[in-house]
N, C-alpha and C positions, 0 to 999 in steps of 0.2 A: 504494500500500500504506500509506504513512504517513498519508494522509488518513482511512483507515478507522478507525484508532485514535482520531483526533480526533473523528470522528462518534460513536463509542461513548461517549467521555467526555462529549460535549455531551448526548447522550441521558440518560446517567446523571445528570448535573447537573440537567437539566430535570425528571426524575422526582423527584429529591430536593426540588426547589423545590415541585413539585406536592404532595408529601406534607406539606411544611412549611405550605403554604397550607391544606390540608384539616385538619390536626391540631388547631389551636387551637379551632375551634368544638366539637370533640368534648370537649376538656378543659373548655371553658367549660360545656358541658352537664353534665359530671360534677360540677363545682363547684356549679352551680345545684342539682342534685339533693341533694348533701350539705348545702348550706346550708339547704335546705328540711327535711331530716331533723333538723338541729339546731334549727330553728324548732319543729318538731313535738315534739321531745324536751323543749323548754321549755314545752310545753303551749300553743303558739301565742301566747306572750306577745310583743306587738309592741314595737318600739323597739330591737331588737338586730340589725337587718338587716345593717349593716356588719360588726359583730362576727362574725355567722354566716358571712358571705361570706368574710371574711379567714381565719377558722379553716378553713373548707372549702378555700379556695385553698391554705393551708399544708399541709393533709392530702393533698390531691390532687397538688400539684406538688412538695412536699417542701421548700419554702422560704417564708419570710415575704414578704409584699408589701412592696416598697420595697428589698429586699436587692439588692445589686449583686454579681454574680460577679466575683471577682478574677482 
């Protein structure tokens, strides 16, 4: 009986890890799309790629690149 509870926890942990592995590419795609929108809003003026990416990342994830959670 006790081992059944352990198996359920292990499965739940495995699923959470799978979700964590799948999630970042989806977020990255959202950031990429938003950065492109910013580029287009600037009338496709080149030379602001990093600025657009960082702003999009901040908007999508809610934090600035390089910030460390306390």
